[in-house]
C-alpha distance (Angstrom), angle and dihedral (degrees) to the residues before:
residue distance angle dihedral
M1 . . .
P2 3.78 . .
L3 3.81 117.5 .
R4 3.73 115.7 -111.6
G5 3.81 114.5 -99.1
L6 3.73 95.8 19.5
N7 3.74 127.7 112.0
M8 3.74 126.0 -144.3
R9 3.82 93.6 -77.4
G10 3.78 94.9 49.8
I11 3.79 98.0 -108.8
S12 3.77 119.3 114.3
S13 3.71 119.3 -135.0
S14 3.78 91.4 -121.3
G15 3.79 89.6 50.6
L16 3.74 90.4 54.6
Q17 3.82 90.0 48.8
I18 3.80 91.0 51.3
F19 3.80 90.3 48.7
L20 3.80 92.8 50.8
I21 3.82 91.0 47.2
L22 3.81 90.9 51.8
C23 3.83 89.7 48.5
G24 3.80 90.0 52.8
I25 3.83 91.2 48.5
A26 3.78 91.5 50.3
L27 3.81 90.4 49.4
M28 3.77 91.5 50.3
I29 3.80 91.7 50.5
Y30 3.79 92.3 48.0
T31 3.83 91.2 48.7
F32 3.85 90.7 47.4
L33 3.81 92.9 49.8
K34 3.78 93.8 44.9
G35 3.76 92.5 50.4
K36 3.74 91.9 44.5
T37 3.81 95.6 50.2
S38 3.71 94.5 44.4
N39 3.77 91.8 47.4
T40 3.80 90.7 46.5
G41 3.85 89.4 49.4
A42 3.81 89.6 51.7
N43 3.87 92.2 50.0
I44 3.78 91.0 48.4
Y45 3.74 93.0 47.8
K46 3.79 88.7 55.4
I47 3.78 90.2 51.5
I48 3.81 91.7 48.6
K49 3.83 91.4 50.4
S50 3.88 90.3 47.5
H51 3.85 87.3 59.3
G52 3.79 89.9 62.8
F53 3.83 100.2 -94.8
V54 3.80 110.3 138.8
D55 3.78 129.2 -165.2
P56 2.91 133.1 -47.3
L57 3.87 89.6 19.4
A58 3.85 92.4 52.1
K59 3.84 88.8 55.5
F60 3.78 90.4 49.5
V61 3.79 91.8 50.6
L62 3.81 92.9 49.4
S63 3.75 90.0 49.0
Q64 3.84 89.6 51.8
A65 3.84 90.9 49.1
A66 3.81 90.4 49.5
H67 3.84 91.2 49.8
E68 3.88 93.5 46.8
T69 3.76 92.0 51.5
A70 3.85 103.2 36.3
V71 3.83 123.8 123.8
L72 3.78 115.0 -170.5
G73 3.83 91.2 -16.0
V74 3.77 94.5 -50.4
P75 3.73 112.8 118.0
F76 3.83 126.2 -134.9
Q77 3.81 92.5 20.3
S78 3.84 103.1 107.5
N79 3.83 120.6 116.1
I80 3.79 90.3 -116.5
C81 3.83 92.1 54.7
R82 3.80 95.8 42.1
N83 3.82 97.3 40.7
N84 3.81 99.9 31.8
N85 3.89 102.5 26.6
N86 3.78 83.0 -128.5
L87 3.84 110.7 149.9
F88 3.77 99.1 175.6
G89 3.82 105.1 43.2
M90 3.81 90.0 -112.6
K91 3.80 114.0 178.0
Y92 3.80 115.5 -136.7
A93 3.81 112.7 -98.9
G94 3.78 101.9 150.6
Q95 3.80 95.4 -77.1
V96 3.83 116.9 -177.7
Y97 3.83 94.8 -121.4
A98 3.84 99.1 39.1
D99 3.73 114.2 101.3
G100 3.81 93.0 -155.3
E101 3.70 140.4 -64.3
K102 3.77 134.6 -64.1
N103 3.80 123.2 -179.2
G104 3.84 93.6 -12.5
Y105 3.85 93.7 -53.3
A106 3.77 132.9 99.6
Y107 3.79 112.3 -93.8
Y108 3.90 120.3 -146.3
T109 3.73 127.9 -169.1
S110 3.86 88.1 -139.8
V111 3.74 140.9 14.7
T112 3.77 88.3 -115.1
R113 3.76 91.0 62.6
S114 3.86 88.2 51.8
V115 3.77 90.2 54.4
S116 3.86 89.7 46.0
D117 3.81 88.8 53.8
F118 3.84 92.3 50.6
T119 3.76 89.3 47.4
T120 3.76 89.7 55.9
W121 3.76 90.7 49.0
W122 3.85 90.0 46.1
N123 3.86 92.1 51.6
R124 3.81 91.1 50.8
H125 3.87 94.7 49.8
R126 3.80 107.2 33.1
T127 3.83 120.8 93.1
F128 3.71 129.7 -138.1
I129 3.77 92.5 -108.3
F130 3.79 93.9 46.8
P131 3.87 97.9 110.5
L132 3.83 90.7 51.3
Y133 3.78 95.5 62.9
V134 3.84 103.6 30.4
T135 3.72 108.5 78.1
S136 3.80 100.5 138.3
I137 3.74 141.6 42.0
E138 3.80 88.3 -107.9
D139 3.85 90.9 56.8
Y140 3.84 89.5 48.0
V141 3.81 93.8 52.2
K142 3.78 90.7 47.5
F143 3.76 89.0 52.6
L144 3.86 91.8 50.6
K145 3.84 91.7 47.1
G146 3.84 89.8 49.7
Q147 3.78 87.5 55.1
S148 3.84 90.3 50.5
Y149 3.82 89.7 -117.6
F150 3.82 95.2 145.4
E151 3.79 137.2 22.6
D152 3.83 97.9 -147.8
T153 3.72 122.3 99.8
I154 3.82 118.0 -84.6
E155 3.74 89.8 -121.6
N156 3.88 95.9 54.7
Y157 3.80 94.8 41.0
T158 3.86 90.7 48.4
R159 3.84 91.1 48.3
G160 3.81 91.0 51.9
C161 3.79 95.2 45.9
K162 3.78 91.3 45.4
Y163 3.77 91.2 50.2
F164 3.86 93.1 56.8
Y165 3.84 93.2 39.3
N166 3.81 86.2 59.9
Q167 3.78 92.4 44.2
F168 3.80 92.0 54.1
F169 3.81 104.1 31.7
A170 3.77 110.9 20.2
């Protein structure tokens, strides 16, 4: 005896409608997040360039910021980014552009101040010949590791930065 409300295949028409509505909602959320992150990436890229970083270095810096702030592969979604406007995972150590500390990390009133802080760090650590030997994301990550910028392995950090570099610039 067939169950009431079910068609021959065992799916009710109202169940199919609900399924299609949920698929539509998921597609809208995906489209929104994809547009939001790519737009955010473009805005941050402009800020990075306005601080004197030229290509390809500006692209490497954006890829690094995306990697530092990613949650489940979506850039600029970490708590440190969203609550502290901190794009680079900078710890608070009395930086000029930091507006204080929250949860052990530097807090900034704007993303622009975070980029300014990274620019200050960059200017203290780069060398005169830096642009001559850094021509790839791998070289950039090796430079950061050599300056003790991150604790992760070079392989993992490189993989993350390359992933976002390809997302933004491939």
